C-alpha positions as CSV (number, residue, x, y, z in Angstrom):
1,M,27.8,-21.6,-31.2
2,R,28.7,-20.8,-27.6
3,T,32.1,-20.5,-26.0
4,Q,33.6,-18.7,-23.1
5,V,36.3,-16.8,-25.0
6,A,36.2,-15.9,-28.7
7,I,39.7,-15.2,-29.9
8,I,40.0,-13.2,-33.2
9,G,43.3,-14.0,-35.0
10,A,45.3,-17.2,-35.3
11,G,48.8,-15.7,-35.1
12,P,51.1,-16.5,-32.3
13,S,49.4,-14.3,-29.7
14,G,45.9,-15.7,-30.4
15,L,47.2,-19.3,-30.5
16,L,49.2,-18.8,-27.3
17,L,46.2,-17.3,-25.5
18,G,44.1,-20.3,-26.6
19,A,46.7,-22.6,-25.2
20,L,46.9,-20.8,-21.9
21,L,43.1,-20.8,-21.6
22,N,42.8,-24.4,-22.5
23,K,45.3,-25.3,-19.9
24,A,43.1,-23.5,-17.3
25,G,40.1,-25.4,-18.5
26,I,38.5,-22.4,-20.3
27,D,36.7,-23.1,-23.6
28,N,37.8,-21.0,-26.5
29,I,37.3,-20.7,-30.3
30,I,39.8,-19.0,-32.6
31,L,38.6,-17.2,-35.8
32,E,41.1,-16.3,-38.5
33,R,40.3,-14.6,-41.8
34,Q,43.3,-16.1,-43.6
35,S,44.2,-19.8,-44.3
36,G,46.5,-21.6,-42.1
37,D,49.1,-21.8,-44.8
38,Y,48.9,-18.0,-45.3
39,V,49.5,-17.5,-41.6
40,L,52.6,-19.7,-41.7
41,G,53.9,-17.9,-44.7
42,R,54.4,-14.6,-42.8
43,I,58.1,-14.1,-42.2
44,R,58.6,-12.3,-38.8
45,A,61.1,-11.9,-36.0
46,G,62.9,-14.7,-34.3
47,V,64.5,-13.5,-31.0
48,L,62.7,-14.8,-28.0
49,E,63.0,-13.5,-24.5
50,Q,63.2,-15.9,-21.5
51,V,59.7,-14.8,-20.5
52,T,58.3,-16.0,-23.9
53,V,60.3,-19.3,-23.7
54,D,58.8,-19.9,-20.2
55,L,55.3,-19.3,-21.5
56,L,55.8,-21.9,-24.3
57,D,57.2,-24.3,-21.7
58,E,54.1,-23.6,-19.6
59,V,51.7,-24.7,-22.3
60,G,53.9,-27.6,-23.4
61,V,54.8,-26.6,-26.9
62,S,58.6,-25.9,-26.5
63,K,60.1,-29.3,-27.3
64,R,61.2,-28.4,-30.8
65,L,62.3,-24.9,-29.6
66,H,64.7,-26.4,-27.2
67,Q,66.0,-28.9,-29.8
68,E,66.4,-26.4,-32.6
69,G,66.5,-22.9,-31.0
70,L,69.9,-21.1,-30.9
71,V,70.7,-19.9,-27.4
72,H,72.6,-16.5,-27.5
73,G,74.4,-15.1,-24.5
74,G,75.3,-11.9,-26.3
75,F,75.3,-9.8,-29.5
76,E,77.6,-7.5,-31.3
77,L,77.5,-3.8,-32.0
78,L,79.4,-2.7,-35.2
79,F,80.4,0.9,-35.5
80,A,83.4,2.9,-36.8
81,G,84.5,-0.3,-38.6
82,K,84.8,-2.5,-35.5
83,R,82.7,-5.0,-33.6
84,H,82.1,-4.9,-29.8
85,R,80.3,-7.7,-27.9
86,I,77.5,-7.0,-25.4
87,D,77.7,-9.9,-23.0
88,L,74.1,-10.5,-22.0
89,N,75.0,-13.3,-19.5
90,Q,77.5,-11.1,-17.6
91,H,75.2,-8.0,-17.4
92,T,72.0,-9.8,-16.5
93,G,73.0,-12.5,-14.1
94,G,73.1,-15.3,-16.7
95,K,70.1,-14.5,-18.9
96,N,70.0,-15.4,-22.6
97,V,67.8,-14.9,-25.6
98,V,66.8,-17.8,-28.0
99,V,66.8,-17.4,-31.8
100,Y,63.8,-19.3,-33.1
101,G,61.6,-18.0,-35.9
102,Q,58.1,-16.7,-35.2
103,T,56.9,-18.9,-38.0
104,E,58.1,-21.9,-36.1
105,V,56.5,-20.7,-32.8
106,T,53.2,-20.4,-34.8
107,R,53.7,-23.9,-36.4
108,D,54.2,-25.5,-33.0
109,L,51.2,-23.8,-31.4
110,M,49.0,-24.7,-34.4
111,A,50.1,-28.4,-34.3
112,D,49.4,-28.5,-30.5
113,R,45.9,-27.0,-31.0
114,A,45.1,-29.5,-33.7
115,D,46.4,-32.4,-31.7
116,K,44.0,-31.4,-28.9
117,G,41.1,-31.1,-31.2
118,L,40.5,-27.4,-30.3
119,T,38.4,-25.3,-32.6
120,T,40.1,-23.0,-35.0
121,I,38.1,-21.6,-37.9
122,Y,40.2,-20.4,-40.8
123,E,39.1,-18.4,-43.8
124,A,36.3,-16.8,-41.8
125,D,35.0,-13.9,-43.9
126,N,33.3,-10.7,-42.7
127,V,34.2,-11.2,-39.0
128,M,32.4,-8.6,-36.8
129,V,32.3,-8.1,-33.1
130,H,29.1,-7.0,-31.4
131,D,27.8,-5.9,-27.9
132,F,31.2,-6.1,-26.3
133,D,30.1,-3.3,-24.0
134,S,27.5,-5.7,-22.5
135,T,27.7,-8.9,-20.6
136,N,26.7,-10.9,-23.7
137,P,29.2,-10.1,-26.5
138,R,29.0,-12.0,-29.8
139,V,31.0,-12.5,-32.9
140,T,29.5,-13.0,-36.4
141,Y,31.3,-14.3,-39.5
142,D,30.6,-15.9,-42.9
143,K,32.0,-19.3,-43.9
144,D,31.2,-21.4,-47.0
145,G,28.4,-19.1,-48.0
146,K,26.7,-19.3,-44.6
147,S,26.5,-16.8,-41.7
148,H,27.4,-17.9,-38.2
149,T,27.2,-16.4,-34.7
150,I,29.4,-17.2,-31.7
151,E,28.0,-16.1,-28.3
152,C,30.7,-15.7,-25.7
153,D,31.7,-14.1,-22.3
154,F,34.8,-12.3,-23.7
155,I,36.4,-11.3,-27.0
156,A,40.2,-11.3,-27.4
157,G,41.3,-9.1,-30.2
158,C,44.6,-10.8,-31.4
159,D,44.0,-9.8,-35.0
160,G,46.9,-7.5,-35.7
161,F,47.3,-3.8,-36.6
162,H,44.7,-3.9,-39.4
163,G,42.2,-6.2,-37.6
164,V,38.5,-5.6,-36.9
165,C,38.6,-5.4,-33.1
166,R,40.4,-2.1,-32.7
167,A,38.6,-0.7,-35.7
168,S,35.3,-1.5,-34.0
169,V,36.0,0.6,-30.9
170,P,34.1,4.0,-31.0
171,K,36.6,6.7,-32.0
172,G,36.1,8.7,-28.8
173,A,36.9,5.7,-26.6
174,I,40.5,5.1,-27.8
175,K,43.6,7.2,-28.2
176,E,46.4,6.4,-30.6
177,Y,50.1,7.3,-30.4
178,E,52.3,6.9,-33.4
179,K,55.7,7.6,-34.8
180,V,56.6,6.7,-38.4
181,Y,60.3,6.4,-39.2
182,P,61.6,7.8,-42.5
183,F,63.1,4.5,-43.7
184,G,62.4,0.8,-43.9
185,W,64.2,-2.5,-43.6
186,L,65.0,-4.5,-46.7
187,G,65.3,-8.1,-45.6
188,I,66.1,-11.3,-47.2
189,L,66.0,-14.9,-46.1
190,A,68.6,-17.3,-47.6
191,D,69.8,-20.8,-47.0
192,V,73.3,-19.8,-46.3
193,P,75.3,-20.1,-43.0
194,P,75.2,-17.0,-40.8
195,V,78.1,-14.6,-41.0
196,S,78.6,-14.8,-37.2
197,H,77.3,-17.1,-34.5
198,E,75.6,-14.1,-32.8
199,L,73.6,-11.2,-34.1
200,I,75.5,-8.2,-35.5
201,Y,73.8,-4.7,-35.3
202,A,75.7,-2.4,-37.6
203,H,75.7,1.5,-37.5
204,T,77.6,2.7,-40.6
205,D,77.9,5.7,-43.0
206,H,75.7,3.6,-45.3
207,G,72.9,3.2,-42.7
208,F,71.8,0.4,-40.4
209,A,72.3,-3.3,-41.1
210,L,71.4,-6.5,-39.1
211,C,73.0,-9.9,-39.5
212,S,70.6,-12.4,-38.0
213,M,69.7,-16.1,-38.6
214,R,66.9,-18.7,-38.2
215,S,69.2,-21.7,-37.9
216,A,72.8,-22.8,-38.4
217,T,72.1,-23.0,-42.2
218,R,69.5,-20.3,-42.7
219,S,70.3,-16.5,-42.4
220,R,68.2,-13.4,-42.2
221,Y,69.8,-10.1,-43.2
222,Y,68.5,-6.6,-43.3
223,I,69.7,-3.2,-44.5
224,Q,68.2,0.3,-44.1
225,V,66.6,1.7,-47.2
226,P,64.5,4.8,-48.1
227,L,60.8,4.3,-48.0
228,S,60.6,5.2,-51.6
229,D,62.6,2.0,-52.6
230,K,60.7,-0.9,-54.1
231,V,61.7,-4.5,-53.5
232,E,61.7,-5.2,-57.3
233,E,64.6,-2.7,-57.6
234,W,66.8,-4.9,-55.4
235,S,68.3,-8.0,-57.1
236,D,70.0,-10.5,-54.9
237,E,73.3,-9.4,-56.3
238,R,72.6,-5.7,-55.4
239,F,71.6,-6.7,-51.9
240,W,74.7,-8.8,-51.1
241,K,76.9,-6.0,-52.5
242,A,75.2,-3.4,-50.3
243,L,75.2,-5.6,-47.2
244,K,79.0,-6.2,-47.6
245,E,79.6,-2.5,-47.5
246,H,78.0,-2.3,-44.1
247,L,80.3,-5.0,-42.5
248,D,83.8,-5.1,-41.0
249,P,86.6,-6.9,-42.9
250,E,86.2,-10.1,-40.9
251,A,82.5,-10.3,-41.5
252,Q,83.0,-9.4,-45.2
253,A,85.4,-12.4,-45.5
254,N,82.9,-14.7,-43.7
255,L,79.8,-13.7,-45.6
256,V,78.4,-16.5,-47.7
257,T,75.9,-15.4,-50.4
258,G,73.2,-17.3,-52.2
259,P,69.7,-17.0,-53.8
260,S,67.1,-15.4,-51.6
261,I,64.0,-17.5,-50.7
262,E,62.1,-14.4,-49.4
263,K,62.7,-10.7,-49.9
264,S,60.6,-7.8,-48.6
265,I,60.7,-4.2,-47.4
266,A,59.1,-3.4,-44.1
267,P,58.4,0.2,-43.0
268,L,59.2,1.0,-39.3
269,R,56.7,2.6,-36.9
270,S,56.1,2.9,-33.2
271,F,52.4,2.7,-32.3
272,V,50.3,2.3,-29.1
273,A,46.5,2.3,-28.6
274,E,45.1,3.1,-25.2
275,P,43.2,1.6,-23.4
276,M,43.4,-2.1,-24.3
277,R,40.1,-3.1,-22.7
278,F,36.6,-2.1,-23.9
279,G,33.9,-3.8,-21.7
280,R,34.2,-7.5,-22.5
281,M,36.7,-7.0,-25.4
282,F,40.4,-6.9,-25.0
283,L,43.2,-6.0,-27.4
284,A,46.5,-7.9,-27.4
285,G,49.7,-7.9,-29.5
286,D,49.8,-5.9,-32.8
287,A,46.2,-5.0,-32.4
288,A,47.3,-2.6,-29.6
289,H,50.9,-1.8,-30.3
290,I,53.7,-1.9,-32.9
291,V,57.4,-1.5,-32.2
292,P,60.2,-1.1,-34.7
293,P,62.0,-4.5,-35.0
294,T,65.3,-3.1,-33.8
295,G,64.8,-4.2,-30.2
296,A,63.1,-7.6,-31.1
297,K,60.2,-6.8,-28.8
298,G,57.1,-7.4,-31.0
299,L,56.4,-11.1,-30.4
300,N,57.7,-10.9,-26.9
301,L,55.3,-8.1,-26.0
302,A,52.4,-10.0,-27.5
303,A,53.3,-13.0,-25.4
304,T,53.2,-11.0,-22.2
305,D,49.9,-9.4,-23.2
306,V,48.2,-12.8,-23.5
307,K,49.9,-14.0,-20.3
308,Y,48.3,-11.1,-18.4
309,L,45.0,-11.6,-20.2
310,G,45.0,-15.4,-19.7
311,D,45.6,-14.9,-16.0
312,A,42.9,-12.3,-15.7
313,I,40.3,-14.4,-17.4
314,T,41.3,-17.4,-15.4
315,E,40.9,-15.4,-12.2
316,F,37.5,-14.2,-13.3
317,Y,36.2,-17.8,-13.6
318,A,38.1,-19.4,-10.8
319,E,37.7,-16.7,-8.1
320,K,34.7,-14.8,-9.4
321,S,37.0,-11.7,-9.3
322,A,37.1,-8.9,-12.0
323,A,40.3,-7.4,-10.5
324,G,42.6,-8.9,-13.2
325,I,40.4,-7.8,-16.2
326,D,40.0,-4.4,-14.6
327,N,43.8,-4.0,-14.3
328,Y,44.6,-5.6,-17.6
329,S,45.0,-2.5,-19.7
330,Q,47.0,-0.6,-17.2
331,R,49.3,-3.5,-16.4
332,C,50.0,-4.2,-20.1
333,L,50.6,-0.5,-21.0
334,R,53.2,0.0,-18.4
335,R,55.3,-2.8,-19.8
336,I,54.5,-1.8,-23.4
337,W,55.7,1.8,-23.0
338,R,59.0,0.6,-21.5
339,A,59.5,-1.6,-24.6
340,E,58.4,1.2,-26.9
341,R,61.0,3.5,-25.2
342,F,63.8,0.9,-25.6
343,S,62.9,0.1,-29.3
344,W,62.6,3.8,-30.1
345,W,66.0,4.5,-28.4
346,F,67.8,1.6,-30.1
347,T,66.3,2.5,-33.5
348,S,67.3,6.2,-33.1
349,L,70.8,5.2,-32.1
350,M,71.5,2.7,-34.9
351,H,70.0,4.2,-38.0
352,Q,70.9,7.1,-40.3
353,F,68.2,9.8,-40.3
354,P,68.0,12.0,-43.4
355,D,67.9,15.3,-41.5
356,A,70.5,14.4,-38.8
357,G,73.6,15.3,-40.8
358,G,77.2,14.7,-39.9
359,F,76.7,16.1,-36.3
360,G,73.9,13.6,-35.6
361,H,76.1,10.7,-36.9
362,K,79.0,11.7,-34.7
363,V,76.7,12.0,-31.6
364,Q,75.5,8.4,-32.3
365,E,79.0,7.2,-32.5
366,A,79.9,8.9,-29.3
367,E,76.9,7.3,-27.5
368,L,77.9,3.9,-28.9
369,D,81.4,4.4,-27.7
370,Y,80.0,5.3,-24.2
371,L,77.8,2.2,-24.3
372,I,80.6,-0.2,-24.7
373,H,82.9,1.4,-22.2
374,S,80.3,2.1,-19.4
375,E,79.4,-0.9,-17.3
376,A,76.1,0.8,-16.3
377,A,75.2,1.7,-19.9
378,S,76.0,-1.9,-21.1
379,R,73.9,-3.4,-18.3
380,S,71.0,-1.1,-19.1
381,L,71.1,-2.2,-22.8
382,A,71.5,-5.9,-21.9
383,E,68.6,-6.0,-19.3
384,N,66.2,-4.3,-21.8
385,Y,67.4,-6.6,-24.6
386,V,66.8,-9.8,-22.7
387,G,63.4,-8.5,-21.5
388,L,62.3,-7.1,-18.2
389,P,60.7,-9.6,-15.7
390,L,56.9,-9.9,-15.9
391,N,56.5,-8.3,-12.5
392,F,59.1,-5.6,-13.0
393,G,58.2,-2.5,-11.0
394,E,55.0,-3.9,-9.6
């Protein structure tokens, strides 16, 4: 087979890149090692920045998002037993975020790609990338007992943290930065109404908690747990009891409990790989960076990566210019490190750290108190939370 761009990974970043390239008239094939049902079974974040919403508008897959997504103009910080609202609209000139699950974004992009008859190859085994340091890269894979080769101009590595693309880069050509946090998030999904109409980020003596939602009837809740905990140790009853201990009296009274439909423990890490371009192969999304979920930046960063990459590849074909692909890594990393900083800061502020002690807890509360009483501090939090503009600082 021959295509212009071979995209490895059919998660939201790979699918969005495929949609952007198709809109520009650039042929692409997506390879995915899992089944489509498996990809849709991944439970991930659901807070979309305006930049991401705009990109989904651009490729024409946002109809359901606008019908079902929950527009949020603020969120609440809970500490010292009281809630305090951060008004995103007020501090950012009217900007919002939209709560719409990553699974639903993926579903919409999948359906659009299928409707247009674009090629996505699921359950592709033994995917390997070759000759990406030349002008004739290729991808090989096995399917249904046969070996296949895709010749292409470019390879886009949208295959996640454990994918083949970053792993195929020679060790001396890439540098990795990582911070592993000493706790995880125990999360459940349940068909119960949310405890509040906006997200609640809680900092308590018991640790961090987040009250979120996927719809007006489906809630997503998290509590901080030690990395040594196992999900099997947490019954639904135990989880609801622990969550209630993190909440203020009003939220406790409003909390509706029910059987979980998904339950998992996710470790937290900050990770960046530099650079993100290796000849004719590019990394995007989780293949190049991971953020702790506290700042809701993972999917949004992946979306801006593929926007930059889509523009760069389009420029290469339309204008015979390599300027965009030459600047891709630097442009992405500048935005990525800003989001990494914010996610690290927000995580450090809201969680209990085992070695911080009482002094560290009091300092966190003092900073939270400063945040809600300082116009400048509230504005900084709000503008980072809603997402910096695509061309910020350029």
